[in-house]
C-alpha positions, 0 to 999 in steps of 0.5 A, a space after each residue: 379467331 376460334 381455337 381448335 377444340 381439344 379432343 380427349 380420349 375416355 381415359 383422359 376424361 376419366 383422369 381429368 374428373 379424378 383430378 378435379 375431385 381431388 382436393 389438393 390438385 389445383 386447376 393449374 395442374 390440369 391445365 399443365 397436363 391437359 391444356 384445359 383452362 378452369 372453365 373448360 374443366 367445369 364444362 367437361 365435369 358438367 357434360 360427363 357427370 350427373 347433374 346432382 354430382 356436378 352440383 355437389 362438386 361445384 359446391 365443394 370446389 367453389 372458393 376452395 384455396 387448394 384448387 387455385 395455386 395462387 390462393 393456396 397457403 400450401 407450399 408443397 401441394 404434393 401428397 406424401 403418405 405418412 408411411 412413405 419412409 417405410 416403403 421400399 421396393 414397392 413393399 410396405 414394411 411391417 409396422 412394429 
């Protein structure tokens, strides 16, 4: 029995592409947020990108440990800005 295809809005497709390009965003995060498996993400990228951009992305992602949580040596996969402690009420304090 086939499963129903997932219908994605343009905004969701843009966000999936953005997350797929990010080095530290694992495919598991895309699966959790959008319900797409790794192969489905690859299919979206192939369909939505120019062929040369898709090939560049595939070379970049292939074998990258941070894109696969099980292979990653990074425990905390969230990005933290070096200025994070200085940010208060959505304003960045002046550097001294």
